[in-house]
mmCIF file of the N, C-alpha and C atoms, coordinates in Angstrom:
data_MODEL
# 
_entry.id   MODEL 
# 
loop_
_atom_site.group_PDB 
_atom_site.id 
_atom_site.type_symbol 
_atom_site.label_atom_id 
_atom_site.label_alt_id 
_atom_site.label_comp_id 
_atom_site.label_asym_id 
_atom_site.label_entity_id 
_atom_site.label_seq_id 
_atom_site.pdbx_PDB_ins_code 
_atom_site.Cartn_x 
_atom_site.Cartn_y 
_atom_site.Cartn_z 
_atom_site.occupancy 
_atom_site.B_iso_or_equiv 
_atom_site.pdbx_formal_charge 
_atom_site.auth_seq_id 
_atom_site.auth_comp_id 
_atom_site.auth_asym_id 
_atom_site.auth_atom_id 
_atom_site.pdbx_PDB_model_num 
ATOM 1   N N  . MET A 1 1  ? 72.162  102.289 111.401 1.00 0.00 ? 1  MET A N  1 
ATOM 2   C CA . MET A 1 1  ? 72.936  101.222 110.789 1.00 0.00 ? 1  MET A CA 1 
ATOM 3   C C  . MET A 1 1  ? 72.629  101.183 109.293 1.00 0.00 ? 1  MET A C  1 
ATOM 4   N N  . PRO A 1 2  ? 73.640  100.824 108.500 1.00 0.00 ? 2  PRO A N  1 
ATOM 5   C CA . PRO A 1 2  ? 73.426  100.780 107.052 1.00 0.00 ? 2  PRO A CA 1 
ATOM 6   C C  . PRO A 1 2  ? 72.542  99.602  106.663 1.00 0.00 ? 2  PRO A C  1 
ATOM 7   N N  . ASN A 1 3  ? 71.770  99.826  105.625 1.00 0.00 ? 3  ASN A N  1 
ATOM 8   C CA . ASN A 1 3  ? 70.857  98.784  105.159 1.00 0.00 ? 3  ASN A CA 1 
ATOM 9   C C  . ASN A 1 3  ? 71.337  98.133  103.868 1.00 0.00 ? 3  ASN A C  1 
ATOM 10  N N  . THR A 1 4  ? 71.877  98.920  102.969 1.00 0.00 ? 4  THR A N  1 
ATOM 11  C CA . THR A 1 4  ? 72.297  98.368  101.681 1.00 0.00 ? 4  THR A CA 1 
ATOM 12  C C  . THR A 1 4  ? 73.699  97.784  101.786 1.00 0.00 ? 4  THR A C  1 
ATOM 13  N N  . LYS A 1 5  ? 73.999  96.925  100.812 1.00 0.00 ? 5  LYS A N  1 
ATOM 14  C CA . LYS A 1 5  ? 75.298  96.273  100.780 1.00 0.00 ? 5  LYS A CA 1 
ATOM 15  C C  . LYS A 1 5  ? 76.420  97.306  100.610 1.00 0.00 ? 5  LYS A C  1 
ATOM 16  N N  . SER A 1 6  ? 76.190  98.295  99.749  1.00 0.00 ? 6  SER A N  1 
ATOM 17  C CA . SER A 1 6  ? 77.221  99.303  99.497  1.00 0.00 ? 6  SER A CA 1 
ATOM 18  C C  . SER A 1 6  ? 77.429  100.192 100.730 1.00 0.00 ? 6  SER A C  1 
ATOM 19  N N  . ALA A 1 7  ? 76.358  100.468 101.461 1.00 0.00 ? 7  ALA A N  1 
ATOM 20  C CA . ALA A 1 7  ? 76.490  101.284 102.665 1.00 0.00 ? 7  ALA A CA 1 
ATOM 21  C C  . ALA A 1 7  ? 77.255  100.533 103.747 1.00 0.00 ? 7  ALA A C  1 
ATOM 22  N N  . LYS A 1 8  ? 77.048  99.227  103.831 1.00 0.00 ? 8  LYS A N  1 
ATOM 23  C CA . LYS A 1 8  ? 77.788  98.415  104.803 1.00 0.00 ? 8  LYS A CA 1 
ATOM 24  C C  . LYS A 1 8  ? 79.280  98.408  104.457 1.00 0.00 ? 8  LYS A C  1 
ATOM 25  N N  . LYS A 1 9  ? 79.575  98.284  103.152 1.00 0.00 ? 9  LYS A N  1 
ATOM 26  C CA . LYS A 1 9  ? 80.968  98.299  102.717 1.00 0.00 ? 9  LYS A CA 1 
ATOM 27  C C  . LYS A 1 9  ? 81.602  99.658  103.019 1.00 0.00 ? 9  LYS A C  1 
ATOM 28  N N  . ARG A 1 10 ? 80.857  100.715 102.723 1.00 0.00 ? 10 ARG A N  1 
ATOM 29  C CA . ARG A 1 10 ? 81.370  102.062 102.972 1.00 0.00 ? 10 ARG A CA 1 
ATOM 30  C C  . ARG A 1 10 ? 81.672  102.264 104.455 1.00 0.00 ? 10 ARG A C  1 
ATOM 31  N N  . MET A 1 11 ? 80.842  101.697 105.314 1.00 0.00 ? 11 MET A N  1 
ATOM 32  C CA . MET A 1 11 ? 81.046  101.807 106.758 1.00 0.00 ? 11 MET A CA 1 
ATOM 33  C C  . MET A 1 11 ? 82.334  101.088 107.171 1.00 0.00 ? 11 MET A C  1 
ATOM 34  N N  . ARG A 1 12 ? 82.565  99.906  106.578 1.00 0.00 ? 12 ARG A N  1 
ATOM 35  C CA . ARG A 1 12 ? 83.804  99.177  106.872 1.00 0.00 ? 12 ARG A CA 1 
ATOM 36  C C  . ARG A 1 12 ? 85.020  99.981  106.409 1.00 0.00 ? 12 ARG A C  1 
ATOM 37  N N  . GLN A 1 13 ? 84.932  100.560 105.226 1.00 0.00 ? 13 GLN A N  1 
ATOM 38  C CA . GLN A 1 13 ? 86.043  101.340 104.683 1.00 0.00 ? 13 GLN A CA 1 
ATOM 39  C C  . GLN A 1 13 ? 86.323  102.575 105.544 1.00 0.00 ? 13 GLN A C  1 
ATOM 40  N N  . ALA A 1 14 ? 85.251  103.220 105.973 1.00 0.00 ? 14 ALA A N  1 
ATOM 41  C CA . ALA A 1 14 ? 85.404  104.423 106.795 1.00 0.00 ? 14 ALA A CA 1 
ATOM 42  C C  . ALA A 1 14 ? 86.064  104.073 108.129 1.00 0.00 ? 14 ALA A C  1 
ATOM 43  N N  . GLU A 1 15 ? 85.719  102.930 108.679 1.00 0.00 ? 15 GLU A N  1 
ATOM 44  C CA . GLU A 1 15 ? 86.305  102.516 109.956 1.00 0.00 ? 15 GLU A CA 1 
ATOM 45  C C  . GLU A 1 15 ? 87.810  102.262 109.810 1.00 0.00 ? 15 GLU A C  1 
ATOM 46  N N  . LYS A 1 16 ? 88.195  101.607 108.714 1.00 0.00 ? 16 LYS A N  1 
ATOM 47  C CA . LYS A 1 16 ? 89.622  101.365 108.467 1.00 0.00 ? 16 LYS A CA 1 
ATOM 48  C C  . LYS A 1 16 ? 90.373  102.682 108.297 1.00 0.00 ? 16 LYS A C  1 
ATOM 49  N N  . ALA A 1 17 ? 89.792  103.593 107.524 1.00 0.00 ? 17 ALA A N  1 
ATOM 50  C CA . ALA A 1 17 ? 90.430  104.880 107.289 1.00 0.00 ? 17 ALA A CA 1 
ATOM 51  C C  . ALA A 1 17 ? 90.553  105.668 108.584 1.00 0.00 ? 17 ALA A C  1 
ATOM 52  N N  . ARG A 1 18 ? 89.512  105.620 109.416 1.00 0.00 ? 18 ARG A N  1 
ATOM 53  C CA . ARG A 1 18 ? 89.526  106.344 110.693 1.00 0.00 ? 18 ARG A CA 1 
ATOM 54  C C  . ARG A 1 18 ? 90.644  105.815 111.588 1.00 0.00 ? 18 ARG A C  1 
ATOM 55  N N  . ASP A 1 19 ? 90.804  104.493 111.640 1.00 0.00 ? 19 ASP A N  1 
ATOM 56  C CA . ASP A 1 19 ? 91.866  103.904 112.460 1.00 0.00 ? 19 ASP A CA 1 
ATOM 57  C C  . ASP A 1 19 ? 93.245  104.302 111.945 1.00 0.00 ? 19 ASP A C  1 
ATOM 58  N N  . LYS A 1 20 ? 93.416  104.272 110.624 1.00 0.00 ? 20 LYS A N  1 
ATOM 59  C CA . LYS A 1 20 ? 94.702  104.630 110.029 1.00 0.00 ? 20 LYS A CA 1 
ATOM 60  C C  . LYS A 1 20 ? 95.013  106.106 110.268 1.00 0.00 ? 20 LYS A C  1 
ATOM 61  N N  . ASN A 1 21 ? 94.013  106.970 110.094 1.00 0.00 ? 21 ASN A N  1 
ATOM 62  C CA . ASN A 1 21 ? 94.205  108.402 110.304 1.00 0.00 ? 21 ASN A CA 1 
ATOM 63  C C  . ASN A 1 21 ? 94.527  108.713 111.757 1.00 0.00 ? 21 ASN A C  1 
ATOM 64  N N  . ARG A 1 22 ? 93.839  108.038 112.671 1.00 0.00 ? 22 ARG A N  1 
ATOM 65  C CA . ARG A 1 22 ? 94.083  108.273 114.094 1.00 0.00 ? 22 ARG A CA 1 
ATOM 66  C C  . ARG A 1 22 ? 95.511  107.882 114.463 1.00 0.00 ? 22 ARG A C  1 
ATOM 67  N N  . ALA A 1 23 ? 95.982  106.749 113.931 1.00 0.00 ? 23 ALA A N  1 
ATOM 68  C CA . ALA A 1 23 ? 97.339  106.300 114.219 1.00 0.00 ? 23 ALA A CA 1 
ATOM 69  C C  . ALA A 1 23 ? 98.362  107.277 113.654 1.00 0.00 ? 23 ALA A C  1 
ATOM 70  N N  . GLN A 1 24 ? 98.121  107.724 112.420 1.00 0.00 ? 24 GLN A N  1 
ATOM 71  C CA . GLN A 1 24 ? 99.060  108.657 111.791 1.00 0.00 ? 24 GLN A CA 1 
ATOM 72  C C  . GLN A 1 24 ? 99.080  109.997 112.527 1.00 0.00 ? 24 GLN A C  1 
ATOM 73  N N  . ARG A 1 25 ? 97.905  110.481 112.930 1.00 0.00 ? 25 ARG A N  1 
ATOM 74  C CA . ARG A 1 25 ? 97.822  111.750 113.657 1.00 0.00 ? 25 ARG A CA 1 
ATOM 75  C C  . ARG A 1 25 ? 98.564  111.650 114.994 1.00 0.00 ? 25 ARG A C  1 
ATOM 76  N N  . THR A 1 26 ? 98.444  110.500 115.651 1.00 0.00 ? 26 THR A N  1 
ATOM 77  C CA . THR A 1 26 ? 99.133  110.280 116.920 1.00 0.00 ? 26 THR A CA 1 
ATOM 78  C C  . THR A 1 26 ? 100.647 110.304 116.722 1.00 0.00 ? 26 THR A C  1 
ATOM 79  N N  . ARG A 1 27 ? 101.132 109.656 115.648 1.00 0.00 ? 27 ARG A N  1 
ATOM 80  C CA . ARG A 1 27 ? 102.572 109.655 115.368 1.00 0.00 ? 27 ARG A CA 1 
ATOM 81  C C  . ARG A 1 27 ? 103.087 111.069 115.128 1.00 0.00 ? 27 ARG A C  1 
ATOM 82  N N  . VAL A 1 28 ? 102.307 111.855 114.391 1.00 0.00 ? 28 VAL A N  1 
ATOM 83  C CA . VAL A 1 28 ? 102.724 113.238 114.107 1.00 0.00 ? 28 VAL A CA 1 
ATOM 84  C C  . VAL A 1 28 ? 102.779 114.037 115.398 1.00 0.00 ? 28 VAL A C  1 
ATOM 85  N N  . ARG A 1 29 ? 101.759 113.945 116.216 1.00 0.00 ? 29 ARG A N  1 
ATOM 86  C CA . ARG A 1 29 ? 101.732 114.701 117.472 1.00 0.00 ? 29 ARG A CA 1 
ATOM 87  C C  . ARG A 1 29 ? 102.880 114.305 118.392 1.00 0.00 ? 29 ARG A C  1 
ATOM 88  N N  . ARG A 1 30 ? 103.179 113.012 118.435 1.00 0.00 ? 30 ARG A N  1 
ATOM 89  C CA . ARG A 1 30 ? 104.271 112.527 119.289 1.00 0.00 ? 30 ARG A CA 1 
ATOM 90  C C  . ARG A 1 30 ? 105.611 113.057 118.782 1.00 0.00 ? 30 ARG A C  1 
ATOM 91  N N  . ALA A 1 31 ? 105.780 113.081 117.461 1.00 0.00 ? 31 ALA A N  1 
ATOM 92  C CA . ALA A 1 31 ? 107.027 113.585 116.879 1.00 0.00 ? 31 ALA A CA 1 
ATOM 93  C C  . ALA A 1 31 ? 107.209 115.065 117.197 1.00 0.00 ? 31 ALA A C  1 
ATOM 94  N N  . ILE A 1 32 ? 106.124 115.830 117.118 1.00 0.00 ? 32 ILE A N  1 
ATOM 95  C CA . ILE A 1 32 ? 106.180 117.259 117.442 1.00 0.00 ? 32 ILE A CA 1 
ATOM 96  C C  . ILE A 1 32 ? 106.564 117.447 118.911 1.00 0.00 ? 32 ILE A C  1 
ATOM 97  N N  . LYS A 1 33 ? 105.965 116.648 119.768 1.00 0.00 ? 33 LYS A N  1 
ATOM 98  C CA . LYS A 1 33 ? 106.261 116.748 121.192 1.00 0.00 ? 33 LYS A CA 1 
ATOM 99  C C  . LYS A 1 33 ? 107.719 116.385 121.467 1.00 0.00 ? 33 LYS A C  1 
ATOM 100 N N  . ASN A 1 34 ? 108.242 115.392 120.720 1.00 0.00 ? 34 ASN A N  1 
ATOM 101 C CA . ASN A 1 34 ? 109.637 114.986 120.911 1.00 0.00 ? 34 ASN A CA 1 
ATOM 102 C C  . ASN A 1 34 ? 110.600 116.119 120.568 1.00 0.00 ? 34 ASN A C  1 
ATOM 103 N N  . VAL A 1 35 ? 110.262 116.899 119.551 1.00 0.00 ? 35 VAL A N  1 
ATOM 104 C CA . VAL A 1 35 ? 111.115 118.038 119.189 1.00 0.00 ? 35 VAL A CA 1 
ATOM 105 C C  . VAL A 1 35 ? 111.106 119.060 120.314 1.00 0.00 ? 35 VAL A C  1 
ATOM 106 N N  . ARG A 1 36 ? 109.928 119.392 120.796 1.00 0.00 ? 36 ARG A N  1 
ATOM 107 C CA . ARG A 1 36 ? 109.799 120.442 121.805 1.00 0.00 ? 36 ARG A CA 1 
ATOM 108 C C  . ARG A 1 36 ? 110.421 120.043 123.152 1.00 0.00 ? 36 ARG A C  1 
ATOM 109 N N  . THR A 1 37 ? 110.409 118.751 123.473 1.00 0.00 ? 37 THR A N  1 
ATOM 110 C CA . THR A 1 37 ? 110.904 118.309 124.782 1.00 0.00 ? 37 THR A CA 1 
ATOM 111 C C  . THR A 1 37 ? 112.323 117.758 124.735 1.00 0.00 ? 37 THR A C  1 
ATOM 112 N N  . ALA A 1 38 ? 112.970 117.839 123.570 1.00 0.00 ? 38 ALA A N  1 
ATOM 113 C CA . ALA A 1 38 ? 114.338 117.310 123.452 1.00 0.00 ? 38 ALA A CA 1 
ATOM 114 C C  . ALA A 1 38 ? 115.278 118.073 124.382 1.00 0.00 ? 38 ALA A C  1 
ATOM 115 N N  . GLU A 1 39 ? 116.173 117.349 124.992 1.00 0.00 ? 39 GLU A N  1 
ATOM 116 C CA . GLU A 1 39 ? 117.098 117.937 125.961 1.00 0.00 ? 39 GLU A CA 1 
ATOM 117 C C  . GLU A 1 39 ? 118.229 118.696 125.275 1.00 0.00 ? 39 GLU A C  1 
ATOM 118 N N  . THR A 1 40 ? 118.837 118.068 124.268 1.00 0.00 ? 40 THR A N  1 
ATOM 119 C CA . THR A 1 40 ? 119.993 118.676 123.620 1.00 0.00 ? 40 THR A CA 1 
ATOM 120 C C  . THR A 1 40 ? 119.623 119.170 122.221 1.00 0.00 ? 40 THR A C  1 
ATOM 121 N N  . ALA A 1 41 ? 120.492 119.989 121.667 1.00 0.00 ? 41 ALA A N  1 
ATOM 122 C CA . ALA A 1 41 ? 120.274 120.511 120.315 1.00 0.00 ? 41 ALA A CA 1 
ATOM 123 C C  . ALA A 1 41 ? 120.354 119.390 119.284 1.00 0.00 ? 41 ALA A C  1 
ATOM 124 N N  . ASP A 1 42 ? 121.272 118.434 119.512 1.00 0.00 ? 42 ASP A N  1 
ATOM 125 C CA . ASP A 1 42 ? 121.406 117.317 118.570 1.00 0.00 ? 42 ASP A CA 1 
ATOM 126 C C  . ASP A 1 42 ? 120.153 116.448 118.572 1.00 0.00 ? 42 ASP A C  1 
ATOM 127 N N  . ALA A 1 43 ? 119.638 116.179 119.743 1.00 0.00 ? 43 ALA A N  1 
ATOM 128 C CA . ALA A 1 43 ? 118.421 115.371 119.848 1.00 0.00 ? 43 ALA A CA 1 
ATOM 129 C C  . ALA A 1 43 ? 117.238 116.103 119.211 1.00 0.00 ? 43 ALA A C  1 
ATOM 130 N N  . ALA A 1 44 ? 117.189 117.402 119.401 1.00 0.00 ? 44 ALA A N  1 
ATOM 131 C CA . ALA A 1 44 ? 116.111 118.194 118.818 1.00 0.00 ? 44 ALA A CA 1 
ATOM 132 C C  . ALA A 1 44 ? 116.202 118.193 117.300 1.00 0.00 ? 44 ALA A C  1 
ATOM 133 N N  . ALA A 1 45 ? 117.409 118.287 116.769 1.00 0.00 ? 45 ALA A N  1 
ATOM 134 C CA . ALA A 1 45 ? 117.593 118.285 115.315 1.00 0.00 ? 45 ALA A CA 1 
ATOM 135 C C  . ALA A 1 45 ? 117.182 116.945 114.721 1.00 0.00 ? 45 ALA A C  1 
ATOM 136 N N  . ALA A 1 46 ? 117.535 115.859 115.395 1.00 0.00 ? 46 ALA A N  1 
ATOM 137 C CA . ALA A 1 46 ? 117.151 114.528 114.916 1.00 0.00 ? 46 ALA A CA 1 
ATOM 138 C C  . ALA A 1 46 ? 115.634 114.356 114.978 1.00 0.00 ? 46 ALA A C  1 
ATOM 139 N N  . ALA A 1 47 ? 115.040 114.830 116.053 1.00 0.00 ? 47 ALA A N  1 
ATOM 140 C CA . ALA A 1 47 ? 113.586 114.739 116.198 1.00 0.00 ? 47 ALA A CA 1 
ATOM 141 C C  . ALA A 1 47 ? 112.888 115.606 115.160 1.00 0.00 ? 47 ALA A C  1 
ATOM 142 N N  . LEU A 1 48 ? 113.495 116.739 114.818 1.00 0.00 ? 48 LEU A N  1 
ATOM 143 C CA . LEU A 1 48 ? 112.922 117.625 113.806 1.00 0.00 ? 48 LEU A CA 1 
ATOM 144 C C  . LEU A 1 48 ? 112.881 116.945 112.450 1.00 0.00 ? 48 LEU A C  1 
ATOM 145 N N  . ARG A 1 49 ? 113.956 116.243 112.091 1.00 0.00 ? 49 ARG A N  1 
ATOM 146 C CA . ARG A 1 49 ? 113.975 115.529 110.806 1.00 0.00 ? 49 ARG A CA 1 
ATOM 147 C C  . ARG A 1 49 ? 112.843 114.521 110.736 1.00 0.00 ? 49 ARG A C  1 
ATOM 148 N N  . GLU A 1 50 ? 112.648 113.783 111.820 1.00 0.00 ? 50 GLU A N  1 
ATOM 149 C CA . GLU A 1 50 ? 111.567 112.789 111.870 1.00 0.00 ? 50 GLU A CA 1 
ATOM 150 C C  . GLU A 1 50 ? 110.198 113.468 111.781 1.00 0.00 ? 50 GLU A C  1 
ATOM 151 N N  . ALA A 1 51 ? 110.033 114.560 112.502 1.00 0.00 ? 51 ALA A N  1 
ATOM 152 C CA . ALA A 1 51 ? 108.751 115.271 112.501 1.00 0.00 ? 51 ALA A CA 1 
ATOM 153 C C  . ALA A 1 51 ? 108.444 115.851 111.127 1.00 0.00 ? 51 ALA A C  1 
ATOM 154 N N  . GLU A 1 52 ? 109.469 116.370 110.448 1.00 0.00 ? 52 GLU A N  1 
ATOM 155 C CA . GLU A 1 52 ? 109.251 116.929 109.110 1.00 0.00 ? 52 GLU A CA 1 
ATOM 156 C C  . GLU A 1 52 ? 108.784 115.856 108.136 1.00 0.00 ? 52 GLU A C  1 
ATOM 157 N N  . ILE A 1 53 ? 109.375 114.681 108.221 1.00 0.00 ? 53 ILE A N  1 
ATOM 158 C CA . ILE A 1 53 ? 108.968 113.571 107.349 1.00 0.00 ? 53 ILE A CA 1 
ATOM 159 C C  . ILE A 1 53 ? 107.514 113.208 107.607 1.00 0.00 ? 53 ILE A C  1 
ATOM 160 N N  . LEU A 1 54 ? 107.162 113.080 108.879 1.00 0.00 ? 54 LEU A N  1 
ATOM 161 C CA . LEU A 1 54 ? 105.791 112.691 109.228 1.00 0.00 ? 54 LEU A CA 1 
ATOM 162 C C  . LEU A 1 54 ? 104.781 113.774 108.843 1.00 0.00 ? 54 LEU A C  1 
ATOM 163 N N  . LEU A 1 55 ? 105.153 115.042 109.027 1.00 0.00 ? 55 LEU A N  1 
ATOM 164 C CA . LEU A 1 55 ? 104.253 116.136 108.645 1.00 0.00 ? 55 LEU A CA 1 
ATOM 165 C C  . LEU A 1 55 ? 104.054 116.174 107.130 1.00 0.00 ? 55 LEU A C  1 
ATOM 166 N N  . ASP A 1 56 ? 105.137 115.962 106.379 1.00 0.00 ? 56 ASP A N  1 
ATOM 167 C CA . ASP A 1 56 ? 105.009 115.936 104.917 1.00 0.00 ? 56 ASP A CA 1 
ATOM 168 C C  . ASP A 1 56 ? 104.099 114.791 104.470 1.00 0.00 ? 56 ASP A C  1 
ATOM 169 N N  . ARG A 1 57 ? 104.259 113.647 105.109 1.00 0.00 ? 57 ARG A N  1 
ATOM 170 C CA . ARG A 1 57 ? 103.422 112.500 104.759 1.00 0.00 ? 57 ARG A CA 1 
ATOM 171 C C  . ARG A 1 57 ? 101.957 112.767 105.107 1.00 0.00 ? 57 ARG A C  1 
ATOM 172 N N  . ALA A 1 58 ? 101.726 113.388 106.257 1.00 0.00 ? 58 ALA A N  1 
ATOM 173 C CA . ALA A 1 58 ? 100.359 113.719 106.662 1.00 0.00 ? 58 ALA A CA 1 
ATOM 174 C C  . ALA A 1 58 ? 99.736  114.720 105.704 1.00 0.00 ? 58 ALA A C  1 
ATOM 175 N N  . ALA A 1 59 ? 100.529 115.657 105.223 1.00 0.00 ? 59 ALA A N  1 
ATOM 176 C CA . ALA A 1 59 ? 100.018 116.642 104.263 1.00 0.00 ? 59 ALA A CA 1 
ATOM 177 C C  . ALA A 1 59 ? 99.730  115.974 102.925 1.00 0.00 ? 59 ALA A C  1 
ATOM 178 N N  . ARG A 1 60 ? 100.592 115.062 102.528 1.00 0.00 ? 60 ARG A N  1 
ATOM 179 C CA . ARG A 1 60 ? 100.411 114.371 101.252 1.00 0.00 ? 60 ARG A CA 1 
ATOM 180 C C  . ARG A 1 60 ? 99.133  113.528 101.231 1.00 0.00 ? 60 ARG A C  1 
ATOM 181 N N  . THR A 1 61 ? 98.772  112.970 102.375 1.00 0.00 ? 61 THR A N  1 
ATOM 182 C CA . THR A 1 61 ? 97.559  112.147 102.455 1.00 0.00 ? 61 THR A CA 1 
ATOM 183 C C  . THR A 1 61 ? 96.348  112.951 102.922 1.00 0.00 ? 61 THR A C  1 
ATOM 184 N N  . HIS A 1 62 ? 96.491  114.288 102.959 1.00 0.00 ? 62 HIS A N  1 
ATOM 185 C CA . HIS A 1 62 ? 95.400  115.206 103.323 1.00 0.00 ? 62 HIS A CA 1 
ATOM 186 C C  . HIS A 1 62 ? 94.909  115.023 104.754 1.00 0.00 ? 62 HIS A C  1 
ATOM 187 N N  . LEU A 1 63 ? 95.769  114.507 105.619 1.00 0.00 ? 63 LEU A N  1 
ATOM 188 C CA . LEU A 1 63 ? 95.415  114.414 107.030 1.00 0.00 ? 63 LEU A CA 1 
ATOM 189 C C  . LEU A 1 63 ? 95.454  115.802 107.648 1.00 0.00 ? 63 LEU A C  1 
ATOM 190 N N  . VAL A 1 64 ? 96.438  116.604 107.229 1.00 0.00 ? 64 VAL A N  1 
ATOM 191 C CA . VAL A 1 64 ? 96.493  118.022 107.597 1.00 0.00 ? 64 VAL A CA 1 
ATOM 192 C C  . VAL A 1 64 ? 96.687  118.810 106.316 1.00 0.00 ? 64 VAL A C  1 
ATOM 193 N N  . HIS A 1 65 ? 96.296  120.058 106.333 1.00 0.00 ? 65 HIS A N  1 
ATOM 194 C CA . HIS A 1 65 ? 96.472  120.921 105.167 1.00 0.00 ? 65 HIS A CA 1 
ATOM 195 C C  . HIS A 1 65 ? 97.961  121.175 104.957 1.00 0.00 ? 65 HIS A C  1 
ATOM 196 N N  . ARG A 1 66 ? 98.369  121.289 103.700 1.00 0.00 ? 66 ARG A N  1 
ATOM 197 C CA . ARG A 1 66 ? 99.807  121.445 103.419 1.00 0.00 ? 66 ARG A CA 1 
ATOM 198 C C  . ARG A 1 66 ? 100.373 122.712 104.037 1.00 0.00 ? 66 ARG A C  1 
ATOM 199 N N  . ASN A 1 67 ? 99.587  123.774 104.092 1.00 0.00 ? 67 ASN A N  1 
ATOM 200 C CA . ASN A 1 67 ? 100.079 125.005 104.711 1.00 0.00 ? 67 ASN A CA 1 
ATOM 201 C C  . ASN A 1 67 ? 100.201 124.843 106.229 1.00 0.00 ? 67 ASN A C  1 
ATOM 202 N N  . ALA A 1 68 ? 99.306  124.090 106.820 1.00 0.00 ? 68 ALA A N  1 
ATOM 203 C CA . ALA A 1 68 ? 99.385  123.831 108.264 1.00 0.00 ? 68 ALA A CA 1 
ATOM 204 C C  . ALA A 1 68 ? 100.636 123.018 108.574 1.00 0.00 ? 68 ALA A C  1 
ATOM 205 N N  . ALA A 1 69 ? 100.959 122.051 107.712 1.00 0.00 ? 69 ALA A N  1 
ATOM 206 C CA . ALA A 1 69 ? 102.175 121.260 107.901 1.00 0.00 ? 69 ALA A CA 1 
ATOM 207 C C  . ALA A 1 69 ? 103.407 122.144 107.768 1.00 0.00 ? 69 ALA A C  1 
ATOM 208 N N  . ALA A 1 70 ? 103.401 123.021 106.770 1.00 0.00 ? 70 ALA A N  1 
ATOM 209 C CA . ALA A 1 70 ? 104.542 123.923 106.573 1.00 0.00 ? 70 ALA A CA 1 
ATOM 210 C C  . ALA A 1 70 ? 104.700 124.862 107.763 1.00 0.00 ? 70 ALA A C  1 
ATOM 211 N N  . ARG A 1 71 ? 103.594 125.336 108.290 1.00 0.00 ? 71 ARG A N  1 
ATOM 212 C CA . ARG A 1 71 ? 103.635 126.233 109.445 1.00 0.00 ? 71 ARG A CA 1 
ATOM 213 C C  . ARG A 1 71 ? 104.223 125.516 110.660 1.00 0.00 ? 71 ARG A C  1 
ATOM 214 N N  . GLN A 1 72 ? 103.788 124.274 110.880 1.00 0.00 ? 72 GLN A N  1 
ATOM 215 C CA . GLN A 1 72 ? 104.307 123.490 112.008 1.00 0.00 ? 72 GLN A CA 1 
ATOM 216 C C  . GLN A 1 72 ? 105.808 123.261 111.859 1.00 0.00 ? 72 GLN A C  1 
ATOM 217 N N  . LYS A 1 73 ? 106.246 122.914 110.650 1.00 0.00 ? 73 LYS A N  1 
ATOM 218 C CA . LYS A 1 73 ? 107.663 122.669 110.407 1.00 0.00 ? 73 LYS A CA 1 
ATOM 219 C C  . LYS A 1 73 ? 108.479 123.931 110.678 1.00 0.00 ? 73 LYS A C  1 
ATOM 220 N N  . SER A 1 74 ? 107.955 125.060 110.255 1.00 0.00 ? 74 SER A N  1 
ATOM 221 C CA . SER A 1 74 ? 108.644 126.324 110.472 1.00 0.00 ? 74 SER A CA 1 
ATOM 222 C C  . SER A 1 74 ? 108.775 126.632 111.957 1.00 0.00 ? 74 SER A C  1 
ATOM 223 N N  . ARG A 1 75 ? 107.712 126.437 112.681 1.00 0.00 ? 75 ARG A N  1 
ATOM 224 C CA . ARG A 1 75 ? 107.728 126.717 114.117 1.00 0.00 ? 75 ARG A CA 1 
ATOM 225 C C  . ARG A 1 75 ? 108.672 125.775 114.855 1.00 0.00 ? 75 ARG A C  1 
ATOM 226 N N  . LEU A 1 76 ? 108.688 124.511 114.424 1.00 0.00 ? 76 LEU A N  1 
ATOM 227 C CA . LEU A 1 76 ? 109.585 123.551 115.066 1.00 0.00 ? 76 LEU A CA 1 
ATOM 228 C C  . LEU A 1 76 ? 111.041 123.885 114.770 1.00 0.00 ? 76 LEU A C  1 
ATOM 229 N N  . ALA A 1 77 ? 111.321 124.321 113.545 1.00 0.00 ? 77 ALA A N  1 
ATOM 230 C CA . ALA A 1 77 ? 112.685 124.706 113.190 1.00 0.00 ? 77 ALA A CA 1 
ATOM 231 C C  . ALA A 1 77 ? 113.145 125.883 114.046 1.00 0.00 ? 77 ALA A C  1 
ATOM 232 N N  . LYS A 1 78 ? 112.225 126.774 114.316 1.00 0.00 ? 78 LYS A N  1 
ATOM 233 C CA . LYS A 1 78 ? 112.514 127.931 115.170 1.00 0.00 ? 78 LYS A CA 1 
ATOM 234 C C  . LYS A 1 78 ? 112.867 127.465 116.597 1.00 0.00 ? 78 LYS A C  1 
ATOM 235 N N  . VAL A 1 79 ? 112.148 126.467 117.093 1.00 0.00 ? 79 VAL A N  1 
ATOM 236 C CA . VAL A 1 79 ? 112.407 125.922 118.421 1.00 0.00 ? 79 VAL A CA 1 
ATOM 237 C C  . VAL A 1 79 ? 113.784 125.284 118.472 1.00 0.00 ? 79 VAL A C  1 
ATOM 238 N N  . VAL A 1 80 ? 114.120 124.506 117.414 1.00 0.00 ? 80 VAL A N  1 
ATOM 239 C CA . VAL A 1 80 ? 115.416 123.838 117.374 1.00 0.00 ? 80 VAL A CA 1 
ATOM 240 C C  . VAL A 1 80 ? 116.537 124.863 117.311 1.00 0.00 ? 80 VAL A C  1 
ATOM 241 N N  . LYS A 1 81 ? 116.362 125.907 116.527 1.00 0.00 ? 81 LYS A N  1 
ATOM 242 C CA . LYS A 1 81 ? 117.396 126.940 116.409 1.00 0.00 ? 81 LYS A CA 1 
ATOM 243 C C  . LYS A 1 81 ? 117.624 127.630 117.758 1.00 0.00 ? 81 LYS A C  1 
ATOM 244 N N  . ALA A 1 82 ? 116.559 127.806 118.513 1.00 0.00 ? 82 ALA A N  1 
ATOM 245 C CA . ALA A 1 82 ? 116.676 128.447 119.818 1.00 0.00 ? 82 ALA A CA 1 
ATOM 246 C C  . ALA A 1 82 ? 117.443 127.579 120.811 1.00 0.00 ? 82 ALA A C  1 
ATOM 247 N N  . LYS A 1 83 ? 117.399 126.246 120.612 1.00 0.00 ? 83 LYS A N  1 
ATOM 248 C CA . LYS A 1 83 ? 118.094 125.337 121.539 1.00 0.00 ? 83 LYS A CA 1 
ATOM 249 C C  . LYS A 1 83 ? 119.585 125.292 121.276 1.00 0.00 ? 83 LYS A C  1 
ATOM 250 N N  . GLN A 1 84 ? 120.030 125.794 120.132 1.00 0.00 ? 84 GLN A N  1 
ATOM 251 C CA . GLN A 1 84 ? 121.458 125.732 119.783 1.00 0.00 ? 84 GLN A CA 1 
ATOM 252 C C  . GLN A 1 84 ? 122.233 126.867 120.398 1.00 0.00 ? 84 GLN A C  1 
# 
């Protein structure tokens, strides 16, 4: 457990950041899953747009590396193209 005032504050900040990151990571994973499990090409395309936005946001906040986000977007686009 932290002893100093600054360490206690840092612990509170880290907890908030961890909760926010976990929520954002969950949203991204769910969006990716929605693209892959979409029934129709139109639904997949709509889900892809949402997933791309969330992946870009995750990359911007350093939740995932920007190249990893780009790779995921590319792979998802490939999946959507295959459904058409």
